[in-house]
N, C-alpha and C positions, 0 to 999 in steps of 0.2 A: 507472510515475508520470518524464514529463519533467521536463527543465530548469525549464521553464515556471514549470509548478502546483508543478514545488519549490522555486521562489524565491517565489513568490505564497504559500506555505503558509509558511512561515520568513518572510515578510512578516507576516503574519496574524497569526502565534499569537509572535515575540518582541516585547521591550519599544524602545519607541523609546527612550530610552535608552544602547541595545548600541550598537556603532559597527558592529555588523552589521546592523542594520535597514536603519542608513542606506546601505550598498553596496547592500542588497535594494533601496530605493525609488530609487536614483540609477539601477539596471540597469532595473528596470520601468519608470521615466520614459525613456528612452532606450532602446530596442528599438528604433530603427532608423537605430540608428549601430554595432548592436553587432557587427557582424562589420567595422568602421575602425578601430577600435583595442584594443592591444594589453594586458598585465595591466598593463604600466607608462602606460600611458596610462589606464587605467582605474581605478587604484589614482589618479594625479595627481586625475582628475575628480571621486571619490570621498572624496579629500584622506585616502586609507590607504597602508599602506606594502605592498609586494607580498606580502606575507609573510600580512599581514589576508589580503587578495583570494586568497591559496591556504586559507585556515583559513577563510574562506568558502564556496568552492569545498568541504569538506569538509563544511564541514554543511550545504549541503542536497545532498548523499549525490552529489556526484564527488569524484575521487582527486585533480584537481588544478585549474587556472584554465581552462588549454589543454580539458581534455574537459567541463566546464561551457560553457564556450564553442562548443567546436564541436557538442555536441549540443542548445544552445538557439539556435544557427545552422540547425541541421537542423529543428528543432520550427518556430519564424518561417516559414521557407522550404516547411514543408510540413502547415501547420498543419489546412485545411484537408482533407488525406487522411489528417493521422494523428489528427485529432481528430471523425471520426467520429460524429455519434449513430444513424445504422444504417448496415451494408453499403449501400455504391456502389450493388453490382449488382441491387439491392432499389428505389429510391429510383423508377426509372424503370415503375413499376408500381401507383406513386402523382399525386395532383396536385401535392401537396408534401410537403417533407420531416419537416413535421410531421404528416401522414398519416400516412406513412408508419411514424415515430416512437413515432404512437399504434396500427396495425397489429398491429406486428412486437412492441409493450412485452406486449401483451395476451396474443400469442399466446408470450408469453417465459413472465411470467406464469400463464399456467394451465396451460403445462406443466412448467413447475417446481414444483407442485404435484399434479400427475399421475405425474410422473417423482419426484415424492420418496419416497425409499428410510427408511423408518423405520427401519430396524436400521443403518443405516450413519449414520445423524445416533443413533441408541443408542452407534453405536460407538466414533464421536467423543467423547460426553457420558461414556462410561464409561472410556477416557484421560485425559479429564481431571479426571476425579474420584479418578484416581491417586498423583498431585500435589497437594500442599499450598502451593508456588509454583509462580506462574503469568504468563508474563510475554505481551503480548498485539503483535505488530510488524505495526503498520499499512501499507500501504503504498498510495497512490492516495487514495482520495474514503474519507469519512465514509464504512466500514461499518456501523453499531452499535455498535460492541465496547462502551459503554458501558452495555450493555443487560446482556450475559454479566458485565461486570467486575462489575457489584451484586452479580449472582447470584455472583460468585463468595466476593466480601468478606463479602455474607448467610451462606454455609455457613463462611465461619471459614474461608478460602483466603488467599495473599497475591499478588495480583493489582495489576498495574502495563500498563500501555498507554505503549506506545512509538510516535511516527510516525518523528522525523528518524532520518533511515538514519544519520546517522552515529554520533547516540549510540546505535541501537541494536547498532551496528561496539564501540564503547566497553564497552556493558554486557554484552556478552557476557562480558570480562573476571572480571567479577564472577559468574556463572552457576555452577553445579555441573550433575555431571549428575540431581540429585534433583530439578532445576527445568526443567518447559514451556516450550516456546515455540509462540507459536500465532501464526503467519503467515502472511499473504494478498498473497498476489503472482501481481497480473495477468499472464501471460505475456507480456514486451514487453520485444524488442529494442534496451535501449543503453545508457549507457554511463555505469551506475548501481553503488553498490556493492550491490543486493539480491543477485547469486550472490559473493561475497565475504563476504556477511552469512550465506550457506547454508553457504558452505564451511567458515566458521569457526566454527557451532554445529557440523558435521560432525565436523571435527577434535576440539574440544574435547569431542568429545560429548555434546553436550547434547540431549537428546529435544527433535524438535521436529514438530508439528500443523501439516502445509501445507495451506493449500488455496488452489487456484489454477482457472483457467477453461481446460486445453486436457489432456487426460490423455499428453498428449506432452511436458509441459511441464519442459525444461533443470533446471528445478529438482528436479524429483524424486527423481533418484539422492540426490540429499541428504538428503532427509526421510525422519525417524523413520517416519513415522504422513505418508498425506495424503487428504484427500477432496477429488477436481476433478467440475467439470464442461465443459463441451463449450462454449466459448462464441460470440459474434459477434465477438467482437474487438473491439466496441466500447463507446458509452459505455453500451449494455445491460445491460453483463455488471457494472456497477456493483452494477446492482438485484437481482442474483443474491448478490453477495458479498454483500449486506446482509442477501437473506433468510437462507439459509445460516445467520449469524451469530445470526437470531437464534430461528430457529426450535432452536438449539442451546440458547441461551439458554430459552428456551419449553421444551423437553424436560428439561434441567435442573434447571429449578422444578417440571416436574410430578414427578422423581425426588424431590427435596427434601420438596416440601408430602408425600409416599408415606410417604418416611422420617419423619415426625414424625407424622401421624397415624399409625403401626402402633407 
């Protein structure tokens, strides 16, 4: 999740009565002048203190305002490159980006089910079933975590989904080694809290099931368990994340139905 999508997500999901909602709104309405203002000028523009600006930066997943501003500038200046619907080297083979997306999407979906390893999905489900308390830390787009969360709750599990990276980092303090964290992390390189979250979970001994789109992800060394796929590093990968969570939820329900029948 990049700085722009983090701010938009916070803006969409926060209460309009909070001071941070106004900060997000002001930032999004003035993206054309992000590069011109310091934290002091932005604080004045938003009618808040510099401390509030710093706390907002942490709420959207960054260590400080400088990191958030730097990443936001990077995203804005490289938006078309960083937010590719299809790989750039494959666009020339098609008449338009839309036709390229349609073709690659169809192939990706077909390959997903052709390559689907039911034993691997079963392994993920078996890991999840051994825990009574489960967190779902979601990074990036909505990946259908609600379907899995529903299956867990119906099975009597304690299950909670958290999207905000700063809240995830704080939530770790309340966890114990008897909890499981299922965490979806696209393999992006940016100044977010993602690596800090993985390191903190690892240091505290919290079991994690990492789902990521690179078999060489820098997050893997900190995971207890992991499931990887080789992604395109474009928005098409979002669909694969969605499908993985969905098939885990389906397999989970199948197992529970069999237990009930027996």
